[in-house]
N, C-alpha and C positions, 0 to 999 in steps of 0.2 A: 185237206185242213192242216197247218204245218201250226208250232212254236216260235220257230223263231229261232230253236235254241239247235244252231249247228253240231254233227253229232260227227264230222272228218270235212278233211280239207281232200279234195280232190283235183283229179289235174284231167282236164282235154287234152288226149292224146291225138286225135285224128275229128277232121272237119271234111266231110263230103258234101258234095252237090247232089241235091234229088235226083237233079234234072237239068235241064240245060235254060238259061236264062236268066232274068234280072230279080224275074220273081219266085225264083226257087229258093227251098227250103235248103236246111242240112242235114246229115245224120253228124251226132256226136258218136264218138266214142271216149267215156270218162273212164281214167286209171284210178279206184275206190278201195287200195290195198287197206285204209285202214279204217275203211266202212263196212257196216254190219249186212253185205250181202246173202247172208244165210238166211235170213229174214223177207228176201225180197221173191219177188214171185212176178211175171210175169205181168205187164198190164200195170206194175205198181206207182204208183205217184211219189218220183223225188221231187224238192225243189231242189236246182242247181243257181247258186247266183240268188236265190229268191224267187224262180220262175219255176212253175210247176210244170212239171214231162213226162211222158209216161214211156214206163221202160218197154223197148220191146224185142230187145234180147239181152242175155247177160250170162257173165263166163266167174271163177272164182273170182277173179280182182278187178273185171270189168264190168262195164255192161253200155248199152247202145242206147239213143232215143234221137226221134225224129222233131226238129224244130224248124215250123212254119213261117214263111217269110215275113207274114205278121208278128210274131213274136221275136224273131230278128230286129223289125224296128224299133219294135219299143223299149227293149233292152240291152244292157251291156255285157261283157264279156261272155257272149255262145258265140260270135262269130271265127275264133281263132283257140289255139292253144293257150292255156295259162291256166293257175290255177284257180278251183273254183270250192266257194262252200254247199255242202250235203245234206239235206235232212230226210229222212225218211216222214211219209205221212205219219200222222195220227190215227192209232186204233181206239177203240172206245179202254178207258182204265187207263191211259197214260196222263202222266201228271202234266199240268201247262207249265209248265217255271217259265215261257215268253210270253208271249200275247200271243190271240187270235189272231194268223195269217194264211191268207187262201191262198197263195204263192200265185197271185196276177198282179204284176207287175204296173202302176198306177204314171210312172215316169223317171225320166234320168235327172238327177241333180248333178253336182259337181264340187268334190273336194275344194272345198275354199282355205282349208290349215288343216293339219295332221302332224301334232309332236308331243314332244311328254311335258309333262306337267306335273312336277314334284313325282308322287312316284305313280300317278294312272295320266294317261292319255287324252289330249281332246282334240276332238273332232269337231271341225264344223263344215256343213255342208249346205251348197246355193241351193234353198229350191222352187224350180218356178212355179209361174205366178197360178197355174192349175192347182197345182197342187200346195197353196201357201195356206189356205186358210184354214187348211187341216192341222196344220201345226200346231201343238201346244204347249205350254209347260207343264211337263212333267207327263205329258203326253207320252204314246208309245209309237214307234214309226222301225219297218224297219229297211235296212240296212245292205246293199246284196246278201237279203234272207237272212237276216240278222236281227233280233231281238232288241231295242235298244230306248234308253228312256230320251227325250227331251229337254233335257236344263232349261234351255232360254231358248228362244224366237225373236229376235231382230228384222223385221219386216224392211224392205228395201222397193224402190221402182221396180225389180225387177222378179219380186218374191217376196222371197224370205232366207234368212239364212238361221240356220237352228247347231248351238251347240251341245252336245253329247259327249261324258265323261264315258271313259272304257279303261275298264279296266287293264292290269297286265294278262291274265288270264285268258280274256276273252280276244285281246289281241295274237294272243301267242297260238290259239286254238282256231282261228277262222282267218280266213283270206282279208281282212284288213288290213294287216299285218305288210300287203302289198301295194296300202293307198300311199298316194302322193298327191302335192297341190295340182289342181286341173284336172284329178280323175274321174271321169263320167261312174258314179254308181246307180241300181237298183234304188226304186223308195216304192214301198207301198203303204200307203195310209194306213190308221188303225179301221177299223171294219166298223168299230163303234161310229165311230167321227163320221163316215160315209153316211151311213145310214141317218144318225140324227140333223146333216146338211141335208139330206133329201125330204126331212119332214118341213124341216124348218121350210124351205124353199117354196113347199108345196101349201105352209098354212097346217100342216098336219096336226099343230100343238094347236089347232083352235078351236072351239067346240059351238058348234053351231045352236 
């Protein structure tokens, strides 16, 4: 479990196929000089761009994870070198400063707009139809592993477009600074919204 509060921006520096064939996963080496690896143990969970991965090896400034083909097919930002958001899994007693994030990416959205507005930044994301009904005004969403608040939802024929206000600090300390129009992003919907949707679909709110 995570909070969506990014602890550092690392960089994927090496991508190695785990075996031959189109169905093969990859082994990532992540340079994490600013990430608190002193508290890391083998088998720990670390969210990389919002996707929960297991540490299989680590040194003073780097760690490695294996990413399955299934994960690669359902996420972006894990198949090539580049900057990535990093967060350790929560431990009992940690502060929940963002919202409950599982590290299980639900789908991929696309940046529709990203630009400075006044002292802040406006981020608009086109959300696919299968995730659109989870988006709500003042609700939570994780974008590339960053806990953010939805300020507006505009429904479209292909899903919806959400608007998010980013303060300069959030842009500076996360990989969101590298976003551009048309760039894909990992999305994880709010956990509570997921369960509410399931209960309503099955009529669990009705009493016999």
